[in-house]
C-alpha angles and dihedrals in degrees: 000000000000120000110210116192123193110190115197131172092257107025141019114217120200123197128187116205124195102196102312097338124097100223101174139007135189134192122204134167120268111242110179095196096055115113128232088255093054093049092042092055091045093051093046091049092052091050092046093052090051092045092241117163101228091192086071090066104103101170142018130208122187135196113188134174091183105082096187089064096056097091091046092051091050091050091047092053095047098042101041104027102023090230131122104226128228109234123204099237140127111308097034117125110253104161091227132093113237110217096188119128088244110016090196089068094065112101117244092238091055092053091047091050092048092052092048094047095048092045088053099043105027089205138075111304146170123221117206109195118192101204135122083310122028105235134188117202121190125208124186130226087263093053096257119150102235100181131257151203133290122199132167112277124242093257094050092048093047095047090051090052093049092045096050100037103056096186094056116093124228110254136191120255105258142134106262121229091248140001094247104066119217094198138026095263095052092041092055092044090051093051093049098040101042092034089063093042088056093044092053096048095044096049094043090050092052092045091054091053090054096043092051090212135088100253122194110244118218127176131206138166135081099297098037095100090054098050105029099072091059096050126089095213109048110091101180141014119214111175091184097051095113094048090049089051091053090053091051091050091047089056090051094050108028094101 
């Protein structure tokens, strides 16, 4: 089996692939100060609970946007799984041309998403990833990574609102019963929820005008299933897009 690890600023997502099939996935919180031993025990416990034979893991591939964790992830892989991991980093084979001013600036997760989306669509596409940041990644008809957009994620925006407006309560992320809120909770939910619906549609519309094509729009990330149904622009939600991209890149680089 292949263990694919996607390390974000908020969550770490683990995926276990048996050949081309994702057989199990896990989501845990990202804690930058945890040691390799702490994560190793946590991973092994998850596998034990799900009755997964960790000895069947024959390779590990990692995408991380948290550079301080790279040495820890390498130690974790070697110590607990006896495998040297493949990291998504400059020099890895991606199969796509990156047309960024400085390709090294593009986050590993954005490259992985672009590869997965183009492999899936085989046409121009836009990936909207609802993570710590909400990102838009643009891929041409030829499979070139054109660039994209980065905006604050829903959690970041909400936490800033709660921190700076002391009278406003913290609320759960949910679609409110109506746009015009009748209480503080629904009013905040409306502003966050419909604000991001509008942000997605407006940015995607402007991207399409610049791309001069009709790109397929696919969403991923933890909050994608909540927001996507209310937008006019998102055509598909694939919560496993990043893990699938890691599997594709593993196949390109395993030799």
